[in-house]
N, C-alpha and C positions, 0 to 999 in steps of 0.2 A: 085383652088376653093373645090374641093374634099376632100383637106386635111382640110380646116378650116372647113368645114360641118360639119367632122365628130369629131373635137374638141370641136365644138361647143352641140354637144348632149351628149360627155360625160363629160360634165363640170356641165350640167343638171342633168343627171344620177347621179353624185356624190351628189348633194344637195338635191336632194331625197332622196336618202338612209342614209344619215345624221340625218335629219330631223326622219324618221321612227326607226332607232334604241337608239337613244337619250331619256333623262327624264326631265322632267322641273319641280321642287320642287316649291309650293307656301304656304307660311305662312302664317296662319289667325289666330289673336288672340282667347280665350276660358276664362272663369271661371265663378266661380259660389259662390255665402254665402248664407248659409243656416241663417234662421234669427236668434236672441237672443232673444229665449223663453223664455215666464214669468213663474218659477220657482212654484210647486203648496204646501204649506205647509197642509200638516192633524193631526190632534191632534186624536190618537188612545184612549188615555185613561188620567186621571187626577185624584189625589190623593191629601188628603188633613188631615196632620198630625197636631192634636191639641194637646195643652197643657193643664199645671193644672191640675183639678176638674176631668177634662174629662176622664175616663180610657175606653168608649166606641168609643171613634172618631167619635160620633157621635154630628153633627151639620146638621140645615138645611140654615140657612142662610149663606149670601155670605159676610164672616167679619172672619176679623183672625187677630191674638195680635204677636207680639214682637217674634220671635224665631218661631215661627211656620211656617210649609211649606205647598205649593205646587208643587207638582211634576207633569208636564206632560209627556208623549211619544208622539212625532213626528216622524211622516216620512216626507222626502221632495223628491219632485220630479223633475228633472229638463232635458226635451226633449235635452237638449244640451248633455248630457252627465253627471253621478254622477261627474265625474273630475269638470262639472261646478260648482259644490256646493263648498260654499266657509262655511264660519261661519252662526250659528244658534243661534239667542240672543232673550231673553224674555227683552219686556220695559214695563215701569211701568210709566204711564203717558207719554212717549214717551220719555224716557231716559234709555238706553239700561241699565239692572241692572244684566240680567246672562249670561255668556256664555255657552253654551248645549254642550254635551258631547256626542259624537258618540259612540252608542250601534251597538253592532251585530244585524242582522235580528231576531235570536234565543230570546235574549233578551227583543227585541220589541214584537214580540210574537211570542209563543213558539212552536205553533202548526202550521206544513205548510198545506196548500198553506198560506204563511205569507199576510196579507193584510191589506189595511187600510180603511176609508168608501172614496167612491168613486176613490180610485186607481186604485182597482184591486188588483192584486198580483203584489209583488216588485219582483222588479228586480234591482240587482248591478250594470247592464251597466245603469240605470237612476235614482238608489232611494241612498237617504243614511238615517238612523234612528237616534234618538237622544233624550236622555233626558235631563231635564230642572227642575232644582230644585230652586225654587223660596224663598228666607228665609225671612220671614218679618224682618224689621228693624225698631228699635225703632222710628228714625225721619219720619217714615211715619205716613200720618194721613190724614182722608176723604176718599170719595170715589174716587175710581182711576183706572182707564183703563190698563189691563194687555192685551197683544200681543207681538208675535212671531212675526219676522223679520229674515229671512234669505238674503246674502249678498252671492253673486256667484264669478266667480273666479277675474273679474275684479272691487269685491267692491260694484257694484249696487245692492240697497237695494228692498225686495219685503217684505212688508205686508203680515202676513197670515189675512184670513177672520173671522178666531176665535178671537174671543176678549171678556173678562170677565170683568165684574165689580163688586174690592171689596171694602170694607169699613175697612183700616189699624187704627187698636187700638181706636177702639170706647171708648167714654167712658161709662162708667157702671153707671146706677143712676134710683134709685128709688124712688115714690111719696108713702110713708108712713103718712096714717093720722089716726083719730078713726071717726067713723062714726057721733060724736058728738061735736067734738072740744076738749074733757075732756080727762084723764088720764083713764086707762079700771078702772072701776066703778062695784061695784054689787050691786043685790037688797037684802035688808035685812032677816037677819037668824039668827038659833039659833045654840051653837053648835052639831053638828053632822047631821048639814043639808044640803044638796047643792045648793048653789046660783049659778045664772044664769047673768053673764055680761050684763050689761045694756048698753054696747053699743059695737061697734067691730071694728076691726083694717080693711083698706081699704087699699092694697098695691097695684100699679100701675108700671109696668115694661113703663119705659120713656128712656131708652138707645140708646143710636146711631145705626146707622148702622143697625138694624132689629135685633140687638141684644135678644137671649131667654135667662133665667134665669134658674136656678135651687134654690129651696127655702128651707131654713131652719128656725125653733124658736127656740127661748133658752129664757132664765129667769134665776133670781135672787130669793133668797130668800126672802118672806115680811119680814119686822122688823117691829118694832114699835117704832117709835122717841122718844117716852115719856121714855119706858124702864120697864115701869109697866105693864108686862104681860107674859103671861103663856100659851102656846100652841104648844103641849101639856106639854110639861116640859122644856120649857125657850122663849124666849121672840122673836124668831124665827120661822116664820109659814114657815115649808118647803116646795116648789113646789111639792113633792112628798114623802109620805111614806109608805110605802107596813107594815099597820097598823096589819093585817092581820098573818102577815108571812106566809102568802099560796105560795107566789112564781105564784100565777096567774096570775099576771101581769108583766111576763118575757119577751113579745114582745110589753110594752111601752102601750095596750091597755085597757080603762077602762071597769073592769067586768060589769056586768051588778047589780051584786049586792055586790060590791065591796064593803069593810069597811076601804079600805083606805082612805088618805088623803093628801090635796095638790088642786093644779089647772092643769085641763085637756083644751085642745084646740079641736076644732075643724075649718077645713080651706075649701074652695072651689073654683073652677075657671072651668067657663067651663059647661062640662059634668063628671068631676071628683068631687067628692064629700069625704073626707076622716073622719074616723070615730074618736068618742071621746079619745084622745090619752092622756098619762098624762106630764105635761111638765117636762122638763131637763133641768139642770144648764149649764149658759156659760161656757165656757172655753177657751179662747184665746188661751190658750199652748195646747190646744188639735189638733189634726192633722185635716186636712181640703184637703187633695193629696189623689189622688187615691182610694176614694172612690164611691162606686155605688150606686146612688140613692135608696132609699126605700127599701133598706135593712137593717139586724141586722147591719151592719160595716157600715152603711151610715149617720154615721154619719155626723157632720161638725161643729167646732169649739162646741162640744156637743151637739148642736141643733138638732132636729129630723125632718122629711122629711116633708113638707106642703104642699099640705095635702098629708099625708099621704097614702100611696100607698098597699090596701090589694088583688089587682085583678094581679096574673100574668100577664098576657093582656095588660097590662098598663105599665109594664116594667119603663123606664128610665120617661114617661110621666106623672106619678105620681104627681111627684113635680116639675112640667115643668110649668115656666110662661112666656106666650108668651109675642113676645113686642107688646106693646100697649095694652096688657092684664090687669087684675085686680082679684087680690087673695083677699078674705075676709076671718076673722079670727074671732070666736068667743070665747068664754071662759066659766069656770064655776071653783066653788069652793064647797071641799070638807072639812068645817070645823073638827077638830078634836075634843074627848072629854076628859077633859076640855079645854076652850081654851077661854082666857078673853084679850082685847088690841084693840090695833087702827094699824093695818097693813098697815101702808099707802107707805111705802118705798120701792120701788122694781121696777125692771126695766123688761121689754122684749126687746129682742134684733131679728129682724128681719134679716138672711142673707140673701145672694145671691153670686151666682157663675157663669159664662157665660157658658152658655153650648156651 
């Protein structure tokens, strides 16, 4: 009996010792998934390059013509990391048109700390910077929405909140009438007299898309269809002759005591009224590119700016006709001596170029 009882106690002690010295491992599953954050598109800057007569790169309306460019500098932030930023595209009316080019932070913003409105300081960990160059195509027309769309690494698209509406390739048109519906005609006068026009030109800018226009005027010499005329030495009444040979009219303005002969004009629109200026001859072979309005070289097909600017602070605004704006022009003639005939054949040209 004693042996059996001792054996029982020994077994119990061994069992207790095994539990105390052993280890038990229990596996419990764990995991977490960060949300797929929506990227943010920030437009830092936008520049427009214009073509044609406009060498000032000056434009006030949201319109653009074939070959002109709109360039955006854009930052994209994705809290999931810069590696999750895939492509950035410009869409025109919902159609992807431009794949933007990634640029360095220094090209995006040369002065550190490099920022974009609302994003704060840019970080290579979460941000990429792009330059998007949209070139207007010939087939684009009418009012169109331009926006930017970013695609993440899974090609999920997110549109930017910044959008612009541009009128592409608007039609340029004017309404040109006289105040009485008749050709320009003048009061009666004698050789050596100044005679004023009895009517005036009225020009209205009715171009599409809010287009503003720069305006010029030119004409042809007046001729007598009957041929039996002399003014002063041929059958042609010239638009302008410096009869005195004194060169006082080199700026094209009519001098107070001028003995020059020919036709002069004066135009006005809004607060701007030009001075009396000698007409010039139209020449469709003359240059009308890269000219600066309201300067000595600012002619277009031989035409002069109207209204002509004599104030430096008016700059390019002197001969600007705003969209839906009206320009009026009056005329006067100074007959030479001698002068005889009926000079009824002549043409006045109104020339317009988009700003």
